[in-house]
C-alpha angles and dihedrals in degrees: 000000000000119000114246113224121225127211120189120197119199132176135219146188098020139005125249094049090131108261089155093054091044091051092046092046093051090047091053093049093050093044090050087059092057101265124133107239139177133175132214131192124215112199120196099209121111095232110109087229136343092258095103095042122103115251086226089064105033106014126232124357106227116210123210128209091258092057101258119147102224144181113276091245088075085066089058090049091053095044093050100037097035087223129123116246125209140197088280090066094065129054129175133194086245091060093046096050092041091055094047093047091050090052091048091052090052091051095246092142094058096232096313121146104258111229141168088254117071104359102047094037091047090054090050091050090049089055092048088056100039097083090056093045095047092048090049094240093311098146129077092195133022116193116202120195114202110211125226125024133293108270095037109127090220092059097050098091090051093049091047090050089048091052091051093045094051090050091051098049095038136240094278091058101044139039137181121226113194119202113204142163127256100188125205113226104206095194090058095033090227143117111233123216098185095092089055092048092052092046092053090045089056090050090050090052087060089052100256123124111197114230096199130024117210107196118203112208142149093222132055115269111232121223088248091057092046091053091049092052091046092051096048095040098044098239132120116268090239088058093060102095131183125226101190121192111273132200090229128029087224089065091061097082090049091051091048091049089055086054088055088240095150091046092055092046092052091047093051091048093044089235127151120210141160128264115288116264102212103140096108092045090049092051092053092047089053089053089053091050096043110033121174094231144348127244130190120231121180121223114200112200143126102233094062095129089070109051090191088067087078098029098138091048094051091047091048088059090053090053094045092043093054090048090054094041093242138112112236111216109200117217109199115218114194104220092204092056091046089051091055096044125016097158092105096047092120089058092047092054098036095105098026121119098180143010128218119187112206133226121254146129137258134030098278110121094358096127089053090055091048090050091052092049092050090052092049092047096048094043095044094239112160107264134197124178126190124202102308085024089064092047092050090049090053091048092049092048092047092051101041105029105025094040094235096146114210092010108170148152125277085229090069102033130024096199104048122145096210106036097179088167117050140171112273110257098243090047092063093079096046116109103166109079103195115094093346103111124100094282137179136009120347130171124252131192114217124213107242100224097052145100088250090059091048088056099045099027089211138079102224122058139159120217136172123256138198113173148100100202130071141179107284107245091213088074098046094101098051092045092048094045089056094053108272113138121212095210097169127044137169111261092260091048094237099113129054108225101169136023131186144162124243113269091237087062099039130008095224122000116149138144135183133206088209129066110253091175090075092066101044116114132186092244093038112036114200110265096235094047089046093053094039091057090045089054091047090053090052090048090050092050091052090054093053 
């Protein structure tokens, strides 16, 4: 049996240096050389998963095919590797402690005192191995990203488990890549290596010697600086790599390849592989960097202050923009502000060529979203709604086209006469909130003569969901009689998955109950995003 190689990626100095992008970039480079690769993320927070966390605090919750609510970095892994992740690709402290406590309650430890070492660390090591075991030794390389920064008390059990694991599998089968910051002090006009030195020192105190240093900086590292870092951090000069700031995250793997990052990794793991096949990736990155024109698309949401809250959506526009040879400039519309004051809505939409209404929960900012949808519908601006965006579109249509005054969702008002959106029947008995929504991939049947079919070019699709509320079937007839098309349904016809308006009424008006953004990839833009951007380009050309 072949020996799987393990790469651990840690971070130091500050958070948000881009460990997820670095892991995804390395995964892409190794896969492009013919190796079978997967990536897993270990998060140190106590939450069992990020599903109950506010997007304002933690960013987007990424949903996998198997219905797991995951860290947003799994989205990066999927978009770079073009591989589906699963619940096995993300572990949290909450899951680890929950598992150990359950075993203790069952008496699995035979009366032993349950401690961080060995019980917690053993459970972490089991989870490091489980992807390889479940895949029956499918992967050549497994990359494990350790969340947080070195020195965080929450990360210590993961780092200790990592130290033990590397010792067990041997130096030729595992390496540590440490991502750190080399800040530029403008007042002194210098790059400073001391933060990197201290970060590595902290890692050494835990018992881990990094094999490769990936130095994030906004300025070019000189050979002299690289040698200094190598000397003080006890690594070879060739293993001091630079990760310079890039205009696009999709440029990062190309920059790292120029640094010979993948070559050094293969050498340290004693792995042989073919030459990297990056031509297609390079062509798309060039399209991102040199678009033919720019278009403006409005995003109406309520988590706008944290761009990561809609990470998969923003990346889907990058993919669709590159496909259509345009740069998509996103104009963020705060739905709460629009709700309070819509008098300047003509000015807000004056340069807009398309509107996307985002997913979300709760009644905050809902009337602002409905106002934006009404404007897009009446002014024939290309429209795309996702999840809550679909529900808001149905509410707007019911009120202003079907004449159902004050139509609303049961999520927002208990006593509503026309509850066109209602809680799904099986959800009514659920009390525990975490991981209990309609989650993961479900099938959908597309109406052949529809805009949806023009996008997908097939009748049967599978898309990822994350919701509790659905279109109330009691209102299907009145909505349909007034022109709304239910272009996507669950196989048994009981759930409305997609709605749209006829093209003779509106050039592009579509909404989905599912989340198409989770399946968009740089090399394969999602069909609806691709066609939405195409429609926005056509709308922009008409305005010129």
